[in-house]
N, C-alpha and C positions, 0 to 999 in steps of 0.2 A: 958610373952613374955620378949624378951630383946630390947633395944632402947637405942640410943644416946642420954643422958640427958647432961643438962648444968647446974651444981648445981650452978656455979658462972661465970659471964661472964668473958672472957680473951681471951688468946692465943688459939692456936690448942690444948694445953693440958687440956683445959676446957671441953673437951668432953669426956664423960664417957659413956662406955657401961655398960648399969645396967638393972636389971629386975624391970620391971614396970608392972601395971595392964594392962591386955589385953583390948582392945576397943570392943564396941559392935555396930552393925550396927542398927541405929536408923531409923526413919521414911524417907523413900527416900533414904536411904542409903545402900551401898553393904560394907562388909568386904573384903579386900584383904590380902592374906599372900603374902608378899612382898618377891621378888625374888632380886630386884635391884632399887636403887635410884640413882640420880646424884646429883653432888654438884654445887650449884649455888652462885652467889655473895651475895644475900640475905642470905644464909646460914651462909656465914661468918659475915654479919652484926649482925644476930641474936645471934650468938656464942660471939660477942664483947658487947653485950648489947644494940645495936642500933636500933633494928628491930623486935619488939615483934610480936608474931601470932596475928592476929585478935580475937577478944573476942569469946569465945565459941569453938575455934578449938584447936587442938592438939598442945601440948607445945614443942615437938619434931621438930628439924629442918626436912627439905626436903620438896621440892615444887612440886615434881613429883615421880612416881615409877612404876614399873612394876610387875606383879605377876600373882597370880590366885585367882579367886572369892571362897571365904571359906564360906560366908554366905550372904542371901539375906534379907534385912530389909523389914520392912512392907510398903507396897505401891509401890514396886519395880516390873517393869516387863521388859522382854526381855533379862535378863541376866540369867545364870545359875551357879550353882555351878561347878567349875572346869575351867570355861572360863578363856583363857589366855587374861589378859588386862594390858593397861597402863592408868595412871590417872594423871591430874593435881590437886595438891593439895593446901590446904591452909597452910599445915604443916603437919609433921608426916611421912614423908617418910624414915626418917633414924630408922626404926624400923621392927620389924619381922611382924606386922600386923598394917593395918591403915583403919579406916572407911571413905569412900568416898562417897559424893553426886553421885547418879547415873547418873545424867547429866555431871560429869566430868569424865566419863569412856569411854575409847576408846578399841576397839580390836586390839590386836598384829597384824600390818599389815603383808600381806602375804611376805614371804623371809626375814623376820627380827625376829631375837630370842627374846625369852621372857626377856632376860637379856639385850641385846641391845635396846630394846623398852624403856627402862627407861630413855633414851637419849632423847626421842622425845617430851613428852608432853608440857613441860615450854617452850622449844625454839620454837617449831612450833606454840604453841597457842599465845605466844610473837610476833613473826615475821607477823603471818598473821593477827592478830587483829590489829597492828600498822601499819604495810606496807601496807596492803591491805584494811582492813576495815575501818582504820582511813585516811591514807594518799593516798588511792586509786591509788597505782602505775599502770601504764598503759603500755602496749608493746611499746618499742621505746624510753621510757624515760630513763633518767640517774638516776641511784641509787647509793647514797654513803653510806655505813656502816661504822662506826668506830669499830675498834676491829675485823677485818674481821677474824681472826683466832680464836675467841673465839666460844663458842657453839652457841650463838646467830648469830654471824658473819657467821659461816660456813653454817648454815641452811638459812639465809637471802640470801647469795649469789647463794644458790641453787635454792631456790623459785623465786628469782627475774629473774634468767636467765630462769627459767622454763616457765615465762610469757612473755619472749621477752624484758626485760629490758637490757641496759647497765651498768654493774656494776662497781663500783668503791670501793676500800677498803683503809683503813690506817692499818698499823701493825708495830711492831718494830724492825722485823729482817728480813733477806733475805730468811731465811727458812720458817718463817711464811707466807711471801708474795708469795712465790712458791706455798705452800698448797693451798692458795687461788685462785691462778691463775689454779691450777689443777680442782679446784671446778667450774671454769668459769669466774672468775674475769677478767675484760677487763683493768681496770686502776689499777695500783699498785704503793701505795704511802708508804714510809717509813717515819712515822711522826718523828722520831728522827733526820732524816737528810734532809727532805724535807718539805716545806710548802704546805698543803694539799690544800688552797685556790689557791694557784698559779699552782699547778699541775694539779687540776681539771679543772681549766679555760683554760690552755693550750691544755688540752686532749679533751675538748668539744668546741674549737674554741670560747671560752668566755662566753659560754651560762651558766655554773655552772649544779648543781644537781637538778632535779625536786624533789627528796625526799631524805631527809637524816634521817637515824636512828642513834641516838647520846646517849651513854652510859657515857658521860663525864659531862654533865651540864654545869656548870658555865663557866668552863675553856675554852670551845670551842664556848660558846653562839655567841660572836661577829663574829668569824671566820666562824661558821656555816652561820650566815646570808649572810656574804659576798659571800660564796659558792652557796648561793641558785640562781637558774634560777628564772626569772620571773613566777610568780603564783606558786612557789615552796613550799615544805611543808617540815617542820622540826619537827620530833617526837623525844622527849626526855625521854629515858625510865631508865636514871641511872644518879647518880651525883658522880662519881668516881673523878671527877675534881672540886668537890665544889658544893655548893647550891645558892651562890648569885653572880650573874653577872649583868653587865651594858648592857643594850639592846638601839640600835639605831633605835628608832621607825622610823625615817625618812627613813632609809634604807630599813625597812621592808615594809612601805607604798610604797616606789619606785617599789618594786617588786611585790606588791599585794600578799605579801607571807604570810603564816600562821605557827604558832607554836603551838604544842600540846605536853603536858606532861602527861604521863599515868603510872599507875602500874597496875598490875595483880592480886596480891595476895589478896587485901582487896575488889575486886570487889563484888557485890551480887551473890549469887549462880546463879541466874537466867542469870545473865551477862555471867559468866563463861559458863554455858550450851549453851547458844547461841554461843559462841567463839568456843566450842568443837564440837558443831554440824557443824559449818561452816568448820573447820579443818577436819572433817570426811568426809565432802562433797568434797571439794575441793583438799586437801592436801593428804589424805590418798591414792586416787587412784595413785598419783605420787608416792609415797613411795612405794606402792606394785609393781608398774611398773617399779621399779628401777631408776627412773629419779632422786629422792632425797633420800638420805641416811644420818643416823646419823654419825657425825665424833667424833670417840672415841678415846682418847689418851691413856687411861690405865684404868684397872679395879684393884680396892683396896677392901679387905674385909671390911665389915662395921664396925667391931670393930676398925679398925685402920683409922678411918675417919679422925683423926688429922692429919695424913700423906696426905692425899687426900686434907685438907685444905692448909696445906702448899704449896702444888704444885699449887694449884689454886690462891693463894695469891701472889706468885712468878711469876706468869704468864708464867711460864715454860712449860705449855700444849699447845696443840692445839685440839680445839673442847671440848668434854665433859670428865670429870672424873666421873666414876661410881664407887659405891658402891654396894659391892655384899654381901647380906644376908648369912651368915655362914649356911651350910647344915648341 
């Protein structure tokens, strides 16, 4: 098969479409013929040499994919060759085939093409596990998501609205904020021109956000705590703004607030399977019913992954950028 390899870390040009050995479905795994994958920030970090795959997993980038079941490994039931699926991966999505633990497979939802389904697993599992399983967002609460026009952000807006929350977003352009509004965002904040703490307080009559989903890390730590409501929950899932910040514990105590930091890629297989099962139960009916949809900016041929990485690094996209396996 062919896959995107990274002979040496570097810029987008470090991505090489090369011939590599086929994977084999091991115990508890399913082999998938990949139709499409999607670009995530973690893929960029891996290309740069800053985010190695967990031990024992595929060396190729790609944290999600969609395709068709090609082979059933020992100990697997409930799936058949030819099933259209999408999957949460630890790596390997930038390839023509990938072996996946069966617990990380999802059926392609009704009303979604197999290609577009590649945009779902990573963002849906990230949002559901953090916003709902960790932060327990409830109807009527105020939810702030930074980077509202990203793949994570566009999904977070839709899921939060689906449960009856009030949604605030930050984004860097008028166009991106307009797209967030189309998805249901109630409070639109241009982080280049406005202070999100002040804007959020004004929009919530001084209360702040009950839940914040943050991809910036250190840069936003202090202001995120300021923006939290009493009993608020801040969940950090990224470090685009640095890894070391100063925390005012007094402010956190005064609000009886909580901060959680999580990653998805390195979690044990059992934990990922539990998240995928929760997504299938709670989110898949929303997708099949048309209440939630992947937001896809464009589709690019997988051998041209370098172009896709440049687009995502420039933040010139809205939603997800897909890589399509050549036919």
